[in-house]
KEVOTOR-361174 format. One record per residue (C-alpha): residue in one letter; x, y, z; residue number from 1. Coordinates in nm, 3 decimals. Each point is the difference from the previous one (the first is absolute). Example, Ala and Ser with C-alpha at 12.3 -4.5 7.8 and 13.67 -1.06 7.14 Angstrom:
[node "A" [1.230 -0.450 0.780] 1]
[node "S" [0.137 0.344 -0.066] 2]
% end
This chain:
[node "X" [0.141 -1.877 1.335] 1]
[node "X" [-0.007 0.253 0.347] 2]
[node "X" [-0.354 0.109 0.135] 3]
[node "X" [-0.031 0.355 0.009] 4]
[node "X" [-0.014 0.006 0.408] 5]
[node "X" [0.411 -0.096 -0.024] 6]
[node "X" [0.125 0.317 -0.260] 7]
[node "X" [-0.039 0.181 0.355] 8]
[node "X" [-0.240 0.230 -0.040] 9]
[node "X" [-0.187 0.175 0.206] 10]
[node "X" [-0.280 -0.193 0.182] 11]
[node "X" [-0.297 0.263 -0.120] 12]
[node "X" [0.122 -0.074 -0.314] 13]
[node "X" [-0.013 -0.417 -0.001] 14]
[node "X" [-0.350 0.086 0.160] 15]
[node "X" [-0.107 0.166 -0.326] 16]
[node "X" [0.185 -0.242 -0.195] 17]
[node "X" [-0.224 -0.266 0.188] 18]
[node "X" [-0.313 0.165 -0.015] 19]
[node "X" [0.080 0.022 -0.442] 20]
[node "X" [0.078 -0.344 -0.002] 21]
[node "X" [0.340 0.023 -0.040] 22]
[node "X" [0.205 -0.268 0.098] 23]
[node "X" [0.325 -0.021 -0.202] 24]
[node "X" [0.178 0.267 -0.147] 25]
[node "X" [0.055 -0.068 -0.423] 26]
[node "X" [0.357 -0.008 -0.130] 27]
[node "X" [0.039 0.405 -0.026] 28]
[node "X" [-0.092 0.048 0.316] 29]
[node "X" [0.180 -0.268 0.175] 30]
[node "X" [0.319 0.130 -0.125] 31]
[node "X" [-0.048 0.381 0.003] 32]
[node "X" [-0.199 0.033 0.361] 33]
[node "X" [0.308 -0.083 0.192] 34]
[node "X" [0.230 0.247 -0.178] 35]
[node "X" [-0.223 0.299 -0.012] 36]
[node "X" [-0.100 -0.113 0.420] 37]
[node "X" [0.398 0.060 0.010] 38]
[node "X" [-0.016 0.344 -0.123] 39]
[node "X" [0.146 -0.113 -0.350] 40]
[node "X" [-0.082 0.183 -0.308] 41]
[node "X" [-0.171 -0.244 -0.237] 42]
[node "X" [-0.027 -0.054 -0.365] 43]
[node "X" [-0.234 -0.261 -0.058] 44]
[node "X" [-0.057 -0.160 -0.337] 45]
[node "X" [-0.348 -0.233 -0.064] 46]
[node "X" [-0.255 0.002 -0.243] 47]
[node "X" [-0.349 0.067 0.027] 48]
[node "X" [-0.190 -0.185 0.281] 49]
[node "X" [0.232 -0.156 0.266] 50]
[node "X" [-0.064 0.233 0.265] 51]
[node "X" [0.231 0.297 -0.021] 52]
[node "X" [-0.269 0.272 0.152] 53]
[node "X" [0.023 -0.196 0.324] 54]
[node "X" [0.438 -0.084 -0.042] 55]
[node "X" [0.006 0.427 0.072] 56]
[node "X" [-0.282 0.008 0.167] 57]
[node "X" [0.038 -0.204 0.263] 58]
[node "X" [0.371 0.165 0.095] 59]
[node "X" [-0.091 0.349 -0.004] 60]
[node "X" [-0.316 -0.033 0.161] 61]
[node "X" [0.210 -0.209 0.334] 62]
[node "X" [0.267 0.313 -0.008] 63]
[node "X" [-0.292 0.280 0.022] 64]
[node "X" [-0.150 -0.221 0.302] 65]
[node "X" [0.343 0.029 0.154] 66]
[node "X" [-0.025 0.379 -0.056] 67]
[node "X" [-0.275 0.117 0.225] 68]
[node "X" [-0.136 0.353 -0.025] 69]
[node "X" [-0.270 0.209 -0.261] 70]
[node "X" [0.153 0.145 -0.275] 71]
[node "X" [0.034 0.362 -0.067] 72]
[node "X" [-0.262 0.159 -0.172] 73]
[node "X" [0.034 -0.071 -0.360] 74]
[node "X" [0.318 -0.195 0.048] 75]
[node "X" [0.020 -0.414 -0.082] 76]
[node "X" [0.213 -0.225 0.185] 77]
[node "X" [0.009 -0.243 -0.356] 78]
[node "X" [-0.039 0.025 -0.342] 79]
[node "X" [-0.094 -0.234 -0.249] 80]
[node "X" [0.024 0.099 -0.383] 81]
[node "X" [-0.190 -0.185 -0.276] 82]
[node "X" [-0.112 0.038 -0.319] 83]
[node "X" [-0.366 0.029 -0.062] 84]
[node "X" [-0.309 0.080 0.207] 85]
[node "X" [-0.119 -0.355 0.045] 86]
[node "X" [0.311 -0.129 0.120] 87]
[node "X" [0.034 0.256 0.216] 88]
[node "X" [-0.323 -0.140 0.154] 89]
[node "X" [0.077 -0.288 0.007] 90]
[node "X" [0.261 0.003 0.196] 91]
[node "X" [-0.146 0.271 0.238] 92]
[node "X" [-0.327 -0.251 0.019] 93]
[node "X" [0.321 -0.281 0.100] 94]
[node "X" [0.140 0.220 0.279] 95]
[node "X" [-0.279 0.106 0.162] 96]
[node "X" [-0.137 -0.342 0.099] 97]
[node "X" [0.345 -0.053 0.162] 98]
[node "X" [-0.064 0.335 0.182] 99]
[node "X" [-0.324 -0.056 0.121] 100]
[node "X" [0.037 -0.040 0.343] 101]
[node "X" [0.300 0.202 -0.011] 102]
[node "X" [0.045 0.399 0.052] 103]
[node "X" [0.194 0.048 -0.336] 104]
[node "X" [-0.251 0.184 -0.251] 105]
[node "X" [0.068 -0.078 -0.382] 106]
[node "X" [-0.076 0.261 -0.239] 107]
[node "X" [-0.016 0.030 -0.397] 108]
[node "X" [0.044 0.249 -0.253] 109]
[node "X" [-0.072 -0.075 -0.332] 110]
[node "X" [-0.117 0.260 -0.340] 111]
[node "X" [-0.349 0.009 0.003] 112]
[node "X" [-0.122 0.072 0.277] 113]
[node "X" [-0.078 0.260 0.187] 114]
[node "X" [0.308 0.135 0.107] 115]
[node "X" [-0.127 0.244 0.269] 116]
[node "X" [-0.143 -0.343 0.201] 117]
[node "X" [0.364 -0.080 -0.049] 118]
[node "X" [0.140 0.265 0.128] 119]
[node "X" [-0.252 0.070 0.264] 120]
[node "X" [0.089 -0.405 0.105] 121]
[node "X" [0.338 0.061 -0.013] 122]
[node "X" [-0.022 0.341 0.238] 123]
[node "X" [0.006 -0.232 0.265] 124]
[node "X" [0.303 -0.198 -0.084] 125]
[node "X" [0.016 -0.398 -0.086] 126]
[node "X" [0.257 -0.290 0.071] 127]
[node "X" [0.000 -0.166 -0.371] 128]
[node "X" [-0.123 0.197 -0.336] 129]
[node "X" [-0.039 -0.200 -0.282] 130]
[node "X" [0.028 0.235 -0.266] 131]
[node "X" [0.011 0.020 -0.431] 132]
[node "X" [0.298 0.236 -0.019] 133]
[node "X" [-0.224 0.289 -0.216] 134]
[node "X" [-0.236 0.044 0.246] 135]
[node "X" [0.268 0.033 0.296] 136]
[node "X" [0.158 0.222 -0.196] 137]
[node "X" [-0.268 0.222 -0.051] 138]
[node "X" [-0.027 -0.011 0.358] 139]
[node "X" [0.315 0.114 0.088] 140]
[node "X" [-0.045 0.290 -0.204] 141]
[node "X" [-0.280 0.092 0.200] 142]
[node "X" [0.182 -0.043 0.274] 143]
[node "X" [-0.234 -0.248 0.139] 144]
[node "X" [0.240 -0.314 0.126] 145]
[node "X" [0.305 0.024 0.128] 146]
[node "X" [0.233 -0.249 -0.035] 147]
[node "X" [0.332 0.079 0.178] 148]
[node "X" [-0.126 -0.294 0.271] 149]
[node "X" [0.005 -0.309 -0.261] 150]
[node "X" [0.202 -0.202 0.143] 151]
[node "X" [-0.087 -0.324 -0.218] 152]
[node "X" [-0.050 0.043 -0.390] 153]
[node "X" [-0.159 -0.321 -0.196] 154]
[node "X" [-0.018 -0.014 -0.345] 155]
[node "X" [-0.234 -0.247 -0.185] 156]
[node "X" [0.013 -0.104 -0.331] 157]
[node "X" [0.298 0.256 -0.027] 158]
[node "X" [0.039 -0.145 -0.384] 159]
[node "X" [-0.343 0.142 -0.110] 160]
[node "X" [0.060 0.305 0.131] 161]
[node "X" [0.324 0.071 -0.178] 162]
[node "X" [-0.217 -0.148 -0.299] 163]
[node "X" [-0.274 0.292 0.089] 164]
[node "X" [0.284 0.281 0.000] 165]
[node "X" [-0.001 -0.007 0.376] 166]
[node "X" [0.305 0.075 0.040] 167]
[node "X" [0.051 0.354 -0.003] 168]
[node "X" [-0.294 -0.013 0.238] 169]
[node "X" [0.199 -0.196 0.231] 170]
[node "X" [0.304 0.223 -0.040] 171]
[node "X" [-0.220 0.301 0.131] 172]
[node "X" [-0.116 -0.233 0.311] 173]
[node "X" [0.301 -0.123 0.139] 174]
[node "X" [0.195 0.296 0.097] 175]
[node "X" [-0.313 0.063 0.231] 176]
[node "X" [0.029 -0.307 0.213] 177]
[node "X" [0.157 -0.038 0.332] 178]
[node "X" [0.319 -0.171 0.062] 179]
[node "X" [0.115 -0.260 0.081] 180]
[node "X" [-0.270 -0.163 -0.159] 181]
[node "X" [-0.054 -0.407 -0.094] 182]
[node "X" [-0.105 -0.081 -0.378] 183]
[node "X" [-0.166 -0.257 -0.121] 184]
[node "X" [0.036 -0.035 -0.418] 185]
[node "X" [-0.268 -0.324 -0.133] 186]
[node "X" [-0.006 -0.059 -0.359] 187]
[node "X" [-0.161 -0.242 -0.266] 188]
[node "X" [0.319 0.031 -0.204] 189]
[node "X" [0.317 0.146 0.012] 190]
[node "X" [0.107 0.218 -0.310] 191]
[node "X" [0.332 0.209 -0.008] 192]
[node "X" [-0.193 0.344 0.135] 193]
[node "X" [-0.142 -0.203 0.306] 194]
[node "X" [0.404 -0.049 0.084] 195]
[node "X" [0.054 0.328 0.005] 196]
[node "X" [-0.281 0.129 0.203] 197]
[node "X" [0.124 -0.267 0.245] 198]
[node "X" [0.268 0.151 -0.014] 199]
[node "X" [-0.043 0.350 0.084] 200]
[node "X" [-0.300 -0.105 0.256] 201]
[node "X" [0.147 -0.275 0.185] 202]
[node "X" [0.322 -0.063 0.267] 203]
[node "X" [0.098 -0.357 -0.054] 204]
[node "X" [-0.305 -0.155 -0.058] 205]
[node "X" [-0.070 -0.361 0.006] 206]
[node "X" [-0.078 -0.128 -0.301] 207]
[node "X" [-0.286 -0.289 0.042] 208]
[node "X" [-0.136 -0.177 -0.329] 209]
[node "X" [-0.286 -0.291 -0.034] 210]
[node "X" [-0.018 -0.036 -0.278] 211]
[node "X" [0.192 0.098 -0.361] 212]
[node "X" [-0.176 0.364 -0.173] 213]
[node "X" [-0.263 -0.145 -0.283] 214]
[node "X" [-0.094 -0.249 0.197] 215]
[node "X" [-0.353 -0.103 0.046] 216]
[node "X" [-0.137 -0.148 0.342] 217]
[node "X" [0.030 -0.357 -0.010] 218]
[node "X" [-0.383 -0.086 0.071] 219]
[node "X" [-0.058 0.156 -0.353] 220]
[node "X" [-0.155 -0.170 -0.285] 221]
[node "X" [0.057 0.162 -0.294] 222]
[node "X" [-0.132 -0.028 -0.368] 223]
[node "X" [-0.035 0.172 -0.354] 224]
[node "X" [-0.249 0.031 -0.238] 225]
[node "X" [0.092 0.095 -0.370] 226]
[node "X" [-0.275 0.190 -0.079] 227]
[node "X" [-0.093 0.314 -0.282] 228]
[node "X" [-0.124 0.331 0.122] 229]
[node "X" [-0.303 -0.057 -0.104] 230]
[node "X" [-0.093 -0.367 0.144] 231]
[node "X" [0.137 0.153 0.395] 232]
[node "X" [-0.346 0.096 0.110] 233]
[node "X" [-0.179 -0.318 -0.062] 234]
[node "X" [0.348 -0.225 0.103] 235]
[node "X" [-0.076 0.250 0.334] 236]
[node "X" [-0.336 -0.095 0.063] 237]
[node "X" [0.061 -0.414 -0.060] 238]
[node "X" [0.240 0.021 0.286] 239]
[node "X" [-0.192 0.159 0.241] 240]
[node "X" [-0.298 -0.155 -0.052] 241]
[node "X" [0.204 -0.293 0.073] 242]
[node "X" [-0.042 0.125 0.332] 243]
[node "X" [-0.210 0.272 0.088] 244]
[node "X" [0.038 0.062 0.366] 245]
[node "X" [0.366 0.004 0.001] 246]
[node "X" [0.193 0.306 0.089] 247]
[node "X" [0.182 0.114 -0.335] 248]
[node "X" [0.217 0.274 -0.080] 249]
[node "X" [0.012 0.112 -0.382] 250]
[node "X" [0.260 0.201 -0.132] 251]
[node "X" [-0.004 0.254 -0.242] 252]
[node "X" [0.291 0.198 -0.166] 253]
[node "X" [-0.232 0.344 0.002] 254]
[node "X" [-0.227 0.222 0.182] 255]
[node "X" [-0.256 -0.003 -0.302] 256]
[node "X" [0.054 -0.385 -0.057] 257]
[node "X" [-0.053 -0.083 0.372] 258]
[node "X" [-0.336 0.224 -0.008] 259]
[node "X" [-0.158 -0.135 -0.300] 260]
[node "X" [0.132 -0.361 0.089] 261]
[node "X" [-0.244 0.011 0.340] 262]
[node "X" [-0.221 0.225 -0.186] 263]
[node "X" [-0.074 -0.336 -0.225] 264]
[node "X" [0.017 -0.220 0.295] 265]
[node "X" [-0.291 0.127 0.152] 266]
[node "X" [-0.198 0.011 -0.266] 267]
[node "X" [0.042 -0.340 -0.023] 268]
[node "X" [-0.082 -0.057 0.343] 269]
[node "X" [0.275 0.005 0.172] 270]
[node "X" [0.076 0.134 0.335] 271]
[node "X" [0.344 0.209 -0.099] 272]
[node "X" [0.153 0.381 0.093] 273]
[node "X" [0.291 0.096 -0.126] 274]
[node "X" [0.282 0.214 0.157] 275]
[node "X" [0.288 0.205 -0.205] 276]
[node "X" [0.106 0.429 -0.036] 277]
[node "X" [-0.330 0.099 -0.104] 278]
[node "X" [-0.219 -0.108 0.317] 279]
[node "X" [0.013 0.228 0.352] 280]
[node "X" [0.199 -0.161 0.288] 281]
[node "X" [-0.349 -0.027 0.172] 282]
[node "X" [-0.121 -0.210 -0.323] 283]
[node "X" [0.304 -0.213 0.024] 284]
[node "X" [-0.019 -0.055 0.361] 285]
[node "X" [-0.355 -0.072 -0.027] 286]
[node "X" [0.046 -0.263 -0.299] 287]
[node "X" [0.325 -0.194 0.189] 288]
[node "X" [-0.236 0.016 0.353] 289]
[node "X" [-0.296 -0.161 -0.209] 290]
[node "X" [0.239 -0.231 -0.186] 291]
[node "X" [0.182 -0.095 0.371] 292]
[node "X" [-0.338 -0.112 0.137] 293]
[node "X" [-0.142 -0.174 -0.276] 294]
[node "X" [-0.286 0.253 -0.089] 295]
[node "X" [0.172 -0.011 -0.332] 296]
[node "X" [0.241 -0.265 -0.163] 297]
[node "X" [0.130 0.105 -0.320] 298]
[node "X" [0.231 0.326 0.028] 299]
[node "X" [0.134 0.170 -0.318] 300]
[node "X" [0.350 0.192 0.071] 301]
[node "X" [0.286 0.158 -0.218] 302]
[node "X" [0.351 -0.008 0.206] 303]
[node "X" [-0.078 0.245 0.207] 304]
[node "X" [-0.163 -0.255 0.261] 305]
[node "X" [0.274 -0.264 -0.112] 306]
[node "X" [0.151 0.000 0.367] 307]
[node "X" [-0.246 0.173 0.163] 308]
[node "X" [-0.250 -0.270 0.063] 309]
[node "X" [0.040 -0.271 0.276] 310]
[node "X" [-0.289 -0.199 0.007] 311]
[node "X" [0.062 -0.359 0.155] 312]
[node "X" [-0.233 -0.168 -0.239] 313]
[node "X" [0.040 0.129 -0.303] 314]
[node "X" [-0.048 -0.349 -0.222] 315]
[node "X" [0.096 0.101 -0.345] 316]
[node "X" [0.226 0.282 -0.173] 317]
[node "X" [-0.094 0.062 -0.373] 318]
[node "X" [0.247 0.230 -0.187] 319]
[node "X" [-0.301 0.108 -0.309] 320]
[node "X" [0.344 0.188 -0.098] 321]
[node "X" [0.329 -0.120 0.054] 322]
[node "X" [0.188 0.302 0.163] 323]
[node "X" [0.268 0.210 -0.207] 324]
[node "X" [0.200 -0.043 0.307] 325]
[node "X" [0.161 -0.346 0.095] 326]
[node "X" [0.020 0.061 0.367] 327]
[node "X" [-0.367 0.095 -0.009] 328]
[node "X" [-0.099 -0.338 -0.117] 329]
[node "X" [0.197 -0.129 0.376] 330]
[node "X" [-0.223 0.270 0.174] 331]
[node "X" [-0.334 -0.099 -0.181] 332]
[node "X" [0.024 -0.332 0.062] 333]
[node "X" [0.130 0.037 0.411] 334]
[node "X" [-0.354 0.099 0.010] 335]
[node "X" [-0.056 -0.385 0.045] 336]
[node "X" [0.070 -0.220 0.243] 337]
[node "X" [0.046 0.176 0.221] 338]
[node "X" [0.086 -0.071 0.404] 339]
[node "X" [0.153 -0.320 -0.136] 340]
[node "X" [-0.338 -0.093 -0.150] 341]
[node "X" [-0.078 -0.165 -0.383] 342]
[node "X" [-0.080 0.221 -0.279] 343]
[node "X" [-0.007 0.032 -0.380] 344]
[node "X" [0.122 0.220 -0.283] 345]
[node "X" [-0.140 0.015 -0.331] 346]
[node "X" [0.123 0.203 -0.238] 347]
[node "X" [-0.114 0.061 -0.377] 348]
[node "X" [0.275 0.068 -0.313] 349]
[node "X" [-0.086 0.183 -0.318] 350]
[node "X" [0.224 -0.028 -0.333] 351]
[node "X" [0.079 0.359 0.136] 352]
[node "X" [0.133 -0.115 0.365] 353]
[node "X" [0.198 -0.279 -0.084] 354]
[node "X" [0.321 0.210 0.025] 355]
[node "X" [-0.169 0.097 0.342] 356]
[node "X" [-0.003 -0.366 0.061] 357]
[node "X" [0.330 -0.100 -0.033] 358]
[node "X" [0.132 0.289 0.201] 359]
[node "X" [-0.211 -0.124 0.306] 360]
[node "X" [0.116 -0.351 -0.060] 361]
[node "X" [0.330 0.127 -0.063] 362]
[node "X" [0.007 0.191 0.354] 363]
[node "X" [-0.146 -0.318 0.208] 364]
[node "X" [0.202 -0.221 -0.222] 365]
[node "X" [-0.249 -0.275 -0.021] 366]
[node "X" [-0.272 -0.007 -0.271] 367]
[node "X" [-0.363 0.042 0.080] 368]
[node "X" [-0.177 -0.323 -0.070] 369]
[node "X" [-0.269 0.004 -0.308] 370]
[node "X" [-0.340 -0.015 0.080] 371]
[node "X" [-0.221 0.070 -0.330] 372]
[node "X" [0.096 0.087 -0.399] 373]
[node "X" [0.390 -0.018 -0.109] 374]
[node "X" [0.274 0.289 0.011] 375]
[node "X" [-0.054 0.252 -0.346] 376]
[node "X" [0.218 0.202 -0.147] 377]
[node "X" [0.107 0.290 0.170] 378]
[node "X" [-0.102 0.346 -0.211] 379]
[node "X" [0.033 0.298 0.093] 380]
[node "X" [-0.219 0.188 0.277] 381]
[node "X" [-0.163 0.279 -0.225] 382]
[node "X" [0.051 0.336 0.127] 383]
[node "X" [-0.296 0.233 0.048] 384]
[node "X" [-0.060 0.244 -0.348] 385]
[node "X" [0.235 0.330 0.025] 386]
[node "X" [-0.294 0.258 0.059] 387]
[node "X" [0.079 0.309 -0.247] 388]
[node "X" [0.110 0.297 0.121] 389]
[node "X" [-0.264 0.282 0.007] 390]
[node "X" [0.248 0.256 -0.121] 391]
[node "X" [0.117 -0.068 -0.352] 392]
[node "X" [0.301 0.060 -0.206] 393]
[node "X" [0.058 0.113 -0.379] 394]
[node "X" [-0.305 0.123 -0.183] 395]
[node "X" [-0.352 -0.069 0.063] 396]
[node "X" [-0.100 -0.291 -0.121] 397]
[node "X" [-0.288 -0.007 -0.374] 398]
[node "X" [-0.349 -0.077 0.098] 399]
[node "X" [-0.131 -0.335 -0.196] 400]
[node "X" [-0.130 0.095 -0.355] 401]
[node "X" [0.036 0.045 -0.303] 402]
[node "X" [0.359 0.295 -0.003] 403]
[node "X" [-0.054 0.321 -0.186] 404]
[node "X" [0.170 0.131 -0.271] 405]
[node "X" [0.333 0.044 0.151] 406]
[node "X" [-0.042 -0.224 0.298] 407]
[node "X" [-0.189 0.220 0.196] 408]
[node "X" [-0.416 -0.014 0.055] 409]
[node "X" [-0.161 0.355 -0.074] 410]
[node "X" [-0.082 0.181 0.314] 411]
[node "X" [-0.359 0.164 0.053] 412]
[node "X" [-0.001 0.332 -0.014] 413]
[node "X" [-0.005 0.196 0.338] 414]
[node "X" [-0.374 0.111 0.090] 415]
[node "X" [0.027 0.405 0.050] 416]
[node "X" [-0.064 0.107 0.367] 417]
[node "X" [-0.301 0.179 0.107] 418]
[node "X" [0.025 0.369 0.033] 419]
% end
């Protein structure tokens, strides 16, 4: 395997990599970086945790270092689009570490934060803009950003952007970008719509794939516990108590479930926090920061964070609820075993989730080892009770009580109004 200093990167980047103790590129980096340095469009396929951020970040920064000059007000030279606020912040933090001793500026724009501060920052221009599509369009409509100088476009976790409906936002953003430009698209999976996306926005791309879609990182140990829903809380506490100091990420299917689970753990003396869609951006940022620093060691999350947490020290990922989309299982467990480390992924499966488990195993082409329990007979998950429509149809129902002759209750005579 090559060292980074053999890839032809700028000296400033090699120095930054050494300061960060990066010596050898991962397979996706080893294949993508030389092609990107030569100006090719890139279609990169790799599971989470394989170093995709540096795979596009290093050649991007290298190109910008070779193009001196301050960006004009409200403009950007490079645009990176990501589907979640957490992922935007993670990418920006990585790039700022590489550009610390250069004059390159990195800006972020995401929802849930002050748009006025973002407008003020963008008024000076930036070299690299990392953004969620929705907030970027808000800024475009306010005339706060001019994308005509963008010569480098990166779509990170493009498959999730498609899942979240950002294709319409991309169609709104792309015509505003400068040409000619280099485009790099990175994804963990390759659905049919992704092929269409690559044909629309990439020119003669070089395809880089280091593992088949649906495959987890090699150093993740997986196991499944068959446990009914009422017994899940006790099983979770049993597992957490076996390694109290380990950084553990617990995934719940719903926002309400994540919050309830976190509060129960805190009440029982566990050091836990939660992140989900009902939390403000500030709350989510503080929770992730505390988790990264080890101030809390249990983070309960929904899939909103499945691709936005890059914390090398995560030892366990626990799927308290199995995801309804099989691909999300791969993205969830990819939060452990980062950057070549080892990790453990534990899943709970109730009778209502047996079909979800089968879909996950079919996607990954493996049978997850059973740690406890026996696979129950699959049952259809209970559907939530339908809410009654307040608007009545047909005749008004009779009140309870003995019916009066003729099927009608006797009405009380109306009291005469006072004169």
